[in-house]
C-alpha positions as CSV (number, residue, x, y, z in Angstrom):
1,M,-28.3,0.1,-40.6
2,A,-29.7,-3.1,-38.5
3,C,-30.3,-2.7,-34.9
4,D,-27.9,-4.0,-32.4
5,L,-29.2,-6.2,-30.0
6,K,-26.4,-8.0,-28.4
7,K,-24.6,-5.1,-26.8
8,N,-27.6,-5.0,-24.2
9,K,-29.2,-8.0,-24.5
10,D,-29.0,-9.7,-20.8
11,A,-30.5,-6.4,-19.2
12,M,-33.4,-6.3,-21.9
13,M,-34.0,-9.7,-21.6
14,E,-33.7,-9.8,-17.9
15,A,-36.4,-6.7,-18.3
16,F,-38.7,-8.5,-20.6
17,D,-38.7,-11.5,-18.0
18,D,-39.6,-9.4,-15.4
19,V,-42.3,-8.0,-16.7
20,R,-43.7,-11.5,-18.2
21,G,-42.7,-13.4,-14.7
22,D,-44.7,-12.9,-11.6
23,S,-43.2,-9.6,-10.7
24,D,-44.3,-6.3,-9.5
25,N,-43.1,-4.7,-12.8
26,D,-45.7,-4.9,-15.4
27,W,-44.4,-2.5,-18.0
28,V,-40.6,-1.8,-19.9
29,A,-39.9,0.7,-22.4
30,F,-36.5,0.0,-24.7
31,G,-35.3,2.8,-26.4
32,Y,-32.0,3.8,-28.5
33,E,-28.5,5.0,-27.4
34,K,-27.1,8.2,-29.1
35,D,-25.8,6.2,-32.4
36,N,-29.7,5.4,-33.1
37,R,-28.5,1.7,-33.9
38,T,-28.0,-0.3,-30.2
39,L,-31.4,-0.8,-28.6
40,K,-31.3,-0.1,-24.5
41,V,-33.2,-0.6,-21.0
42,N,-35.1,3.2,-20.8
43,E,-37.6,2.3,-17.6
44,T,-39.8,0.1,-15.9
45,G,-42.5,0.3,-13.9
46,E,-45.1,-1.1,-11.8
47,D,-47.6,1.7,-12.0
48,G,-49.6,0.6,-15.6
49,Y,-50.6,2.4,-18.2
50,D,-50.4,5.6,-16.9
51,E,-47.1,5.6,-16.1
52,M,-46.2,4.2,-19.0
53,V,-47.7,7.0,-21.4
54,D,-45.5,9.1,-19.4
55,E,-42.5,6.8,-21.0
56,L,-43.9,7.9,-24.3
57,G,-42.1,11.3,-26.0
58,E,-42.5,13.2,-28.8
59,T,-39.2,13.2,-30.7
60,K,-38.0,9.9,-29.7
61,A,-38.8,5.8,-30.8
62,I,-39.5,3.9,-27.9
63,Y,-40.4,-0.1,-27.7
64,A,-42.9,-0.6,-25.0
65,I,-44.5,-3.6,-23.5
66,I,-47.3,-4.0,-20.8
67,K,-49.0,-6.4,-19.3
68,M,-52.9,-6.1,-19.4
69,K,-55.9,-8.3,-18.3
70,D,-58.0,-9.7,-21.2
71,P,-61.8,-8.3,-20.4
72,N,-63.3,-11.6,-21.4
73,S,-61.0,-13.9,-19.8
74,G,-59.2,-12.2,-16.8
75,L,-55.6,-13.6,-17.9
76,S,-53.1,-11.3,-18.5
77,K,-51.8,-10.2,-22.0
78,L,-48.7,-8.7,-23.1
79,V,-49.1,-5.9,-25.4
80,Q,-46.1,-4.7,-27.4
81,I,-46.6,-0.7,-28.7
82,N,-43.7,0.6,-31.4
83,W,-44.1,4.3,-31.0
84,L,-42.6,6.3,-33.5
85,P,-43.9,9.7,-33.1
86,D,-45.4,12.1,-36.2
87,G,-42.8,14.4,-34.6
88,L,-39.5,12.2,-35.0
89,P,-37.4,13.5,-37.4
90,A,-37.7,11.9,-40.7
91,S,-34.2,11.0,-41.4
92,I,-34.1,8.9,-37.4
93,K,-38.0,7.9,-38.8
94,A,-36.4,6.3,-41.9
95,V,-33.3,4.4,-39.9
96,V,-35.7,3.0,-36.7
97,S,-38.8,2.2,-39.2
98,R,-36.1,-0.8,-40.5
99,H,-35.8,-2.1,-36.7
100,V,-39.7,-2.7,-35.6
101,T,-39.1,-6.7,-37.3
102,D,-36.2,-7.6,-35.4
103,V,-37.4,-5.8,-32.4
104,E,-40.9,-8.1,-32.5
105,R,-38.8,-11.2,-33.2
106,F,-36.2,-10.6,-30.4
107,F,-39.0,-10.6,-27.7
108,P,-41.1,-14.1,-28.1
109,G,-44.5,-14.2,-26.2
110,V,-45.7,-10.8,-27.3
111,H,-49.9,-11.6,-28.1
112,V,-50.8,-8.0,-29.1
113,R,-48.6,-6.0,-31.0
114,L,-49.5,-2.5,-33.0
115,N,-47.4,0.7,-34.3
116,A,-48.3,4.0,-32.6
117,R,-47.9,7.7,-33.4
118,Y,-50.5,9.9,-32.1
119,E,-51.2,9.5,-28.3
120,D,-55.0,8.1,-29.7
121,D,-53.4,5.5,-30.4
122,V,-52.4,4.1,-27.3
123,A,-55.4,5.0,-25.8
124,E,-56.4,2.5,-22.6
125,K,-59.4,1.8,-24.1
126,V,-57.8,1.1,-27.8
127,L,-55.5,-1.1,-26.2
128,L,-58.2,-3.4,-24.1
129,A,-59.7,-3.3,-27.7
130,K,-57.2,-4.9,-29.0
131,V,-56.6,-7.3,-26.1
132,A,-60.1,-8.6,-26.4
133,K,-60.2,-9.6,-30.1
134,S,-57.1,-11.0,-29.8
135,S,-58.8,-13.6,-27.0
136,G,-60.2,-16.6,-28.4
137,A,-62.9,-16.3,-25.8
138,N,-64.2,-13.5,-28.1
139,Y,-65.4,-15.9,-30.7
140,G,-68.5,-18.1,-30.4
141,I,-70.6,-20.0,-32.9
142,H,-73.8,-18.6,-32.0
143,K,-73.0,-15.4,-32.0
144,E,-71.7,-15.1,-35.6
145,K,-73.9,-13.6,-38.0
146,K,-74.0,-14.4,-42.1
147,K,-72.2,-11.1,-43.7
148,D,-72.6,-9.7,-47.3
149,Y,-69.1,-9.0,-48.5
150,G,-70.6,-7.8,-52.0
151,P,-68.6,-8.9,-55.0
152,I,-65.0,-10.2,-54.7
153,E,-63.0,-8.0,-56.6
154,K,-59.2,-8.2,-58.0
155,T,-56.5,-8.6,-54.7
156,G,-54.0,-5.7,-55.1
157,T,-52.0,-3.3,-53.2
158,N,-51.1,0.2,-52.9
159,Y,-47.7,0.0,-51.6
160,V,-45.5,2.5,-52.7
161,K,-41.5,2.8,-52.1
162,T,-40.3,5.4,-49.8
163,D,-37.7,7.5,-51.2
164,A,-35.3,8.5,-47.9
165,G,-34.0,11.3,-50.1
166,K,-36.8,13.2,-50.7
167,E,-38.3,12.8,-47.3
168,V,-34.9,13.9,-45.8
169,D,-35.3,17.9,-44.2
170,V,-32.0,19.0,-45.8
171,T,-32.4,22.3,-44.2
172,Q,-32.8,20.3,-40.5
173,R,-30.0,18.2,-41.7
174,N,-27.7,20.9,-42.6
175,A,-28.2,22.1,-39.0
176,Y,-27.9,19.6,-37.4
177,M,-24.8,18.3,-39.0
178,N,-23.1,22.0,-38.4
179,K,-24.0,21.9,-34.6
180,Q,-22.3,18.4,-34.3
181,H,-19.5,19.9,-35.8
182,A,-19.3,22.8,-33.8
183,E,-19.8,20.2,-30.5
184,D,-16.8,18.7,-31.8
185,A,-14.2,21.7,-32.6
186,Q,-15.4,23.2,-28.9
187,R,-14.8,19.6,-27.3
188,I,-11.3,19.7,-28.8
189,K,-10.5,23.0,-28.0
190,D,-11.4,22.3,-24.2
191,E,-9.6,19.3,-24.7
192,Q,-6.3,21.4,-25.8
193,K,-7.1,23.7,-22.8
194,R,-7.3,21.1,-20.2
195,K,-4.0,19.6,-21.7
196,A,-2.0,22.6,-21.9
197,A,-3.2,23.5,-17.9
198,D,-2.1,20.0,-16.9
199,R,1.0,20.4,-18.4
200,A,1.9,23.8,-16.9
201,Q,0.5,22.9,-13.6
202,D,2.8,19.6,-13.7
203,D,5.9,22.0,-14.4
204,Q,5.0,24.0,-12.0
205,E,5.5,21.2,-9.5
206,R,8.4,19.9,-11.1
207,R,9.9,23.4,-10.8
208,A,8.7,23.6,-7.1
209,R,10.1,19.9,-6.6
210,E,13.8,20.7,-7.7
211,E,14.0,24.2,-6.0
212,R,13.0,22.0,-2.3
213,E,15.6,19.4,-3.5
214,A,18.7,22.2,-4.3
215,H,17.6,24.2,-1.3
216,A,17.5,20.3,0.9
217,R,21.1,20.0,-1.5
218,N,22.8,23.4,-0.3
219,T,21.9,23.2,3.4
220,A,23.5,20.1,3.6
221,V,26.3,21.2,1.6
222,E,27.0,24.1,3.9
223,S,26.1,22.2,7.1
224,K,28.8,20.0,6.3
225,A,31.3,23.0,5.5
226,K,30.5,24.7,8.8
227,I,31.4,21.5,10.4
228,I,34.6,20.8,8.4
229,Q,35.4,24.6,9.1
230,A,34.9,23.5,12.7
231,Q,37.0,21.1,12.9
232,K,39.9,23.0,11.2
233,E,39.6,26.3,13.4
234,R,39.7,23.8,16.2
235,E,42.8,22.1,14.8
236,A,44.1,25.2,14.0
237,E,43.6,26.8,17.8
238,K,45.3,23.5,19.1
239,R,47.9,24.0,17.2
240,R,48.8,27.7,18.0
241,Q,47.7,26.6,21.8
242,E,50.6,23.8,21.7
243,E,53.1,26.5,19.8
244,E,52.5,29.2,22.4
245,K,53.0,26.5,25.2
246,A,56.4,25.7,23.5
247,K,57.2,28.9,23.2
248,E,56.3,30.2,26.7
249,A,58.5,27.1,27.9
250,W,61.2,28.1,25.6
251,R,61.0,32.1,27.2
252,D,61.6,30.6,30.4
253,E,64.2,28.3,30.0
254,Q,66.0,31.7,28.1
255,N,65.1,33.7,31.1
256,R,66.6,30.9,33.7
257,E,69.9,30.6,31.7
258,A,70.1,34.1,31.2
259,E,69.9,34.5,35.0
260,R,72.4,31.8,35.4
261,M,74.7,33.3,33.2
262,T,74.3,37.2,34.9
263,E,75.6,35.3,38.0
264,A,78.0,33.3,36.9
265,E,79.7,36.4,34.9
266,R,79.1,38.7,38.1
267,E,81.2,36.3,40.2
268,A,84.0,35.9,37.4
269,E,84.2,39.8,37.0
270,E,85.2,40.1,40.8
271,E,87.6,37.2,40.7
272,K,89.1,38.7,38.0
273,M,89.5,42.0,39.3
274,R,91.0,40.9,42.5
275,L,93.9,38.8,40.3
276,W,94.4,41.9,38.4
277,E,94.6,44.0,41.6
278,E,96.9,41.2,42.4
279,E,99.2,41.5,39.3
280,R,99.2,45.3,39.6
281,E,100.6,45.2,43.0
282,R,103.3,42.7,41.8
283,I,104.4,44.4,38.3
284,S,104.4,47.8,40.6
285,G,106.7,46.4,43.4
286,A,109.3,44.1,41.4
287,K,109.6,47.8,39.0
288,G,109.2,50.2,41.2
289,A,113.0,50.6,41.7
290,T,113.8,50.7,37.9
291,M,110.1,52.5,37.1
292,S,108.6,55.7,37.4
293,E,105.0,56.0,38.5
294,E,103.9,56.8,34.6
295,D,105.8,53.4,33.4
296,R,104.3,51.5,35.9
297,Q,100.9,53.0,35.1
298,E,101.3,52.8,31.5
299,A,102.0,48.9,32.0
300,W,99.3,48.2,34.2
301,L,97.1,49.6,31.7
302,Q,98.6,47.3,29.1
303,E,98.1,44.3,31.2
304,K,94.8,45.7,31.7
305,E,93.8,46.2,28.3
306,R,95.4,42.5,27.3
307,R,93.3,40.8,29.9
308,W,90.4,42.7,29.1
309,E,90.6,41.4,25.1
310,E,90.8,37.8,26.4
311,E,88.3,38.2,29.0
312,R,86.3,39.8,25.7
313,E,87.2,36.5,23.7
314,N,86.0,34.1,26.5
315,I,82.8,36.1,26.7
316,R,82.4,35.8,23.0
317,S,83.0,32.0,22.7
318,H,80.7,31.7,25.9
319,R,77.9,33.0,24.0
320,N,78.4,31.8,20.9
321,T,77.7,28.3,22.5
322,A,74.7,29.8,24.7
323,K,73.1,31.1,21.5
324,A,73.9,27.2,19.7
325,E,72.2,26.1,22.6
326,D,69.3,27.9,22.4
327,D,69.2,27.0,18.8
328,D,69.3,23.5,20.2
329,A,66.4,24.0,22.5
330,I,64.1,26.6,19.8
331,A,64.7,23.4,17.1
332,E,63.0,21.1,19.9
333,G,60.8,23.6,20.7
334,R,59.5,23.4,17.1
335,K,60.3,19.6,17.4
336,A,57.8,18.8,19.6
337,A,55.2,21.2,18.7
338,K,55.1,19.5,15.2
339,A,55.2,16.4,16.9
340,A,52.2,16.9,18.8
341,A,50.2,18.3,15.3
342,W,51.7,14.7,13.5
343,E,50.2,13.0,16.4
344,E,46.9,14.9,15.7
345,E,46.7,14.9,12.4
346,R,47.5,10.5,12.7
347,A,44.6,10.1,14.8
348,K,42.5,11.9,12.2
349,I,43.7,9.9,9.6
350,S,42.9,6.8,11.1
351,A,39.5,7.5,12.0
352,H,39.2,7.3,8.6
353,V,40.8,4.2,7.7
354,R,37.8,1.3,6.6
355,T,39.3,-1.8,7.2
356,G,42.3,-4.5,5.9
357,H,46.1,-2.5,5.7
358,C,46.9,0.2,3.9
359,A,49.9,0.5,1.5
360,Q,52.3,1.1,4.3
361,A,51.8,-2.0,5.9
362,E,51.7,-3.8,2.7
363,E,55.5,-2.8,2.0
364,E,56.5,-3.5,5.2
365,E,55.4,-7.3,4.7
366,Q,57.0,-7.2,1.4
367,Y,60.4,-5.2,2.7
368,P,60.9,-6.0,6.2
369,E,64.7,-5.6,6.4
370,E,64.7,-1.9,5.3
371,Q,62.2,-0.8,7.7
372,Q,64.1,-2.4,11.0
373,Q,67.2,-1.2,10.4
374,P,69.4,-0.4,13.7
375,E,69.6,2.5,15.4
376,E,73.2,3.0,15.5
377,Q,73.1,3.2,11.8
378,Q,70.9,5.9,11.5
379,P,72.9,9.6,11.0
380,E,73.5,11.5,14.3
381,E,72.4,14.5,12.8
382,Q,69.0,14.9,11.1
383,S,65.8,17.1,10.5
384,Y,62.7,16.1,12.7
385,Q,60.8,13.7,10.4
386,P,57.2,12.9,11.6
387,E,56.5,8.7,11.7
388,E,54.0,7.8,9.2
389,P,50.6,6.7,10.7
390,Q,50.3,2.8,10.3
391,C,47.3,1.1,9.7
392,Q,46.2,-1.4,12.5
393,P,43.7,-4.1,12.4
394,E,40.3,-2.9,12.4
395,E,38.8,-4.1,15.7
396,Q,42.4,-3.2,17.3
397,Q,41.2,0.5,15.7
398,H,38.5,0.7,16.6
399,Q,39.0,-0.5,20.2
400,E,41.6,2.6,20.4
401,E,39.8,5.2,18.8
402,T,36.6,3.5,21.6
403,T,39.6,4.2,23.9
404,D,40.7,7.6,23.1
405,S,37.6,9.8,22.1
406,G,34.6,7.4,23.3
407,T,31.8,10.1,24.0
408,G,29.8,7.1,25.7
409,I,26.4,8.3,23.3
410,S,25.1,5.7,20.8
411,C,22.5,5.5,17.8
412,R,20.1,3.7,16.3
413,V,19.9,4.0,12.9
414,L,16.4,4.8,11.2
415,Y,17.3,4.6,7.4
416,D,19.8,3.5,5.0
417,Y,22.5,6.5,4.0
418,Q,25.2,6.1,1.0
419,A,28.2,8.1,1.9
420,D,29.1,11.0,-0.5
421,D,32.6,11.0,0.5
422,D,35.7,10.0,2.2
423,T,34.2,12.1,5.3
424,E,31.0,10.7,6.0
425,V,30.4,7.0,6.5
426,S,27.4,5.0,5.4
427,L,24.4,3.4,7.5
428,E,22.6,0.4,6.9
429,T,18.6,0.7,9.0
430,D,18.8,-0.9,12.7
431,E,22.9,-0.7,13.1
432,I,24.1,0.8,16.4
433,V,26.2,3.8,15.5
434,G,29.0,4.6,19.2
435,D,30.8,7.3,20.3
436,V,28.7,9.6,18.4
437,E,29.9,13.6,18.9
438,Q,26.8,16.1,18.4
439,S,29.2,18.7,17.0
440,D,26.7,19.9,14.6
441,E,22.6,20.1,14.8
442,N,22.5,17.6,11.4
443,W,25.4,16.3,11.1
444,W,27.0,14.2,13.4
445,V,29.9,12.3,14.0
446,G,30.3,8.5,15.1
447,T,31.9,5.1,14.6
448,T,29.7,2.2,12.7
449,P,30.1,-1.1,13.9
450,S,32.8,-2.0,11.2
451,G,34.8,0.4,12.7
452,A,34.4,3.3,10.0
453,R,34.5,6.6,12.0
454,G,32.6,9.7,9.9
455,M,30.3,12.5,10.0
456,F,26.5,11.0,9.5
457,P,23.1,12.9,9.1
458,A,21.3,13.6,12.3
459,N,17.7,12.8,11.0
460,Y,18.8,9.4,10.1
461,V,19.4,8.3,13.7
462,E,18.0,8.2,17.1
463,V,19.5,8.3,20.2
464,C,19.4,4.9,22.1
């Protein structure tokens, strides 16, 4: 497996240039990432050899480059240490040992390179000795002496090919793989638990949000229902009061009529009694000579009974006439009550008319002759029929509503609101709502600039 020198190339070259250049850093150490093939910068320093040695461990491969002074010339030289410690696992050692050539080729301009496995291999005096030997100032023609190398032997090699399969510790490899598998399984379990906890938290938040929204909707519906119920109760109470007033007026009129009738009957009775007495005396005088007292008394009683029968018939006829008049008065009272109730309903319907003309206005335009009949062609007797509400233009209707039921309170809209039904009005931001009735804490009634009147949420507006 080849060494990956491209991933962290910029960072490694920058650290190497700092050591090679004039910066304070005089050493740098390169190591592997977890995949044991990608090289990275482990550490840099400026305290020289002692600090660099501490970076070398017993179980990891390190490529260290340090700047040291040549004892012969006093010049700075770069020393690359390929640290492959003896404690490094055989499987890793087999992999990284193939990277040494690639790493040496990657860092140009290094004067001394050495492979090290033990701490004695990187002793400071050993490094200085290798630097001194690599220096050209160490060579002198006058210092050289003839050396006896003995007989020249045949050149050969003792290289033995490495068998990675034999050098790998199977027990250690299996233990390592089992450990990795266990860590992977634990990581999967932890991930599943975390996802389950996240899902549970999301479900809980969703349920809480839905409960809040449902509560808000129920509160709004209840508030609106209370407003509508209150309006209905006020309308019913108003109609009841008007009916009571009509009944009371009818009772007063009946009492006054009864008093007038009682006095008239009393005067008529006295007059009739006087006439009866005169008639009795006349009959008694005319027949006194020929009729006995009993016959005269009997004739007077018959005449009186006849007169009483005529009087009863007259009273019965008069009472029938009075009853008919009373029925007409009751009908008139009921008609007035119905007219008042219809006028109130008409005002309510007109308040919810948006714009334009209603269907009846269109029919009146299409059939004007049927709508404009002369009064004398109407039948004399007909039941009371309240007028149907006539739609008016938007501006005139808004003006009448403002004149009749204006409260003088205006509000400015803070947020847009879309009406849910015909009892509500839609709002737009920054428009002014007039004639506001604060009949409820949460829902108010007002008129928009378009002339529409209805309910809207109180927390969407502010009083001007």
